[in-house]
C-alpha positions as CSV (number, residue, x, y, z in Angstrom):
1,M,6.2,20.9,0.4
2,M,2.9,20.3,-1.1
3,I,3.6,16.6,-2.0
4,E,5.1,15.8,1.1
5,M,1.4,17.0,2.9
6,H,-0.5,14.7,0.2
7,T,1.8,11.6,0.7
8,R,1.9,12.0,4.9
9,K,-2.3,12.3,4.4
10,F,-2.0,9.3,1.9
11,L,-0.2,7.1,4.3
12,T,-2.5,7.9,7.5
13,E,-5.7,8.1,6.1
14,Q,-7.5,4.8,7.0
15,Y,-9.5,2.4,4.0
16,T,-12.9,1.7,4.8
17,E,-15.7,-0.2,2.9
18,A,-16.4,2.7,0.9
19,H,-12.8,3.4,-0.4
20,F,-12.9,-0.2,-1.8
21,E,-16.4,0.1,-3.0
22,A,-15.5,3.1,-5.1
23,L,-12.3,1.5,-6.4
24,L,-14.5,-1.6,-7.6
25,Q,-17.1,0.6,-9.0
26,L,-14.0,2.7,-10.7
27,M,-13.1,-1.0,-12.1
28,D,-16.3,-2.0,-13.0
29,K,-16.8,1.2,-15.2
30,L,-13.5,0.6,-16.9
31,H,-14.4,-2.8,-17.5
32,D,-17.9,-2.1,-19.1
33,A,-15.9,0.8,-21.3
34,A,-13.4,-2.3,-22.4
35,T,-16.2,-4.8,-22.5
36,V,-17.6,-2.5,-25.9
37,N,-14.7,-1.4,-27.2
38,N,-14.9,2.2,-26.0
39,V,-12.2,3.2,-22.9
40,T,-11.7,6.1,-24.9
41,A,-15.0,7.5,-22.9
42,V,-13.5,7.2,-19.5
43,S,-9.9,7.3,-20.1
44,P,-7.4,9.4,-22.1
45,L,-5.0,6.6,-21.9
46,S,-4.1,4.3,-24.3
47,A,-5.0,0.6,-23.9
48,R,-1.3,-0.5,-23.7
49,E,-1.1,2.3,-20.7
50,I,-4.4,0.9,-18.8
51,I,-3.1,-2.2,-19.3
52,G,0.1,-1.3,-17.5
53,W,-1.7,0.3,-14.9
54,L,-3.8,-2.9,-14.4
55,D,-0.8,-4.8,-14.2
56,D,0.6,-3.0,-11.3
57,I,-2.3,-2.8,-9.4
58,I,-3.0,-6.7,-10.1
59,F,0.4,-7.2,-8.6
60,T,0.3,-4.9,-5.8
61,A,-3.1,-6.3,-4.6
62,E,-1.9,-10.1,-4.8
63,E,1.4,-9.1,-2.6
64,T,-0.8,-7.4,-0.4
65,I,-3.1,-10.2,0.1
66,R,0.0,-12.7,0.2
67,E,1.0,-9.9,3.3
68,L,-2.3,-9.9,4.8
69,Q,-2.7,-13.7,5.1
70,A,1.0,-14.8,6.0
71,N,-0.2,-12.2,9.3
72,M,-3.5,-13.3,10.1
73,D,-3.9,-15.8,12.9
74,P,-5.0,-19.6,11.7
75,V,-8.6,-20.1,12.0
76,P,-9.7,-23.0,13.4
77,A,-11.5,-25.4,11.0
78,E,-14.5,-25.8,12.6
79,S,-15.2,-21.9,12.9
80,A,-14.1,-21.3,9.4
81,K,-16.8,-19.7,7.1
82,V,-17.3,-21.6,4.2
83,Y,-17.6,-18.8,0.7
84,S,-18.4,-22.0,-1.7
85,D,-21.1,-24.4,-2.3
86,N,-18.7,-26.7,-3.9
């Protein structure tokens, strides 16, 4: 029963910029720890376990991006924003 309530709340929660910012900060903290070879300071998981989770997260994020892009309305070329100087 408790799992069902948690799942229902999770699936109906709205994702805001704050949620994505928190996720980015969490990932950045993990990256900082990995950079100095001190992941044990931020996680009890082994490096292999973390890599497995990150692979799953990356796969899911890439799939989500593809699905969002597939459902987007085409943007006319003249109104498309350019985010690169190249």
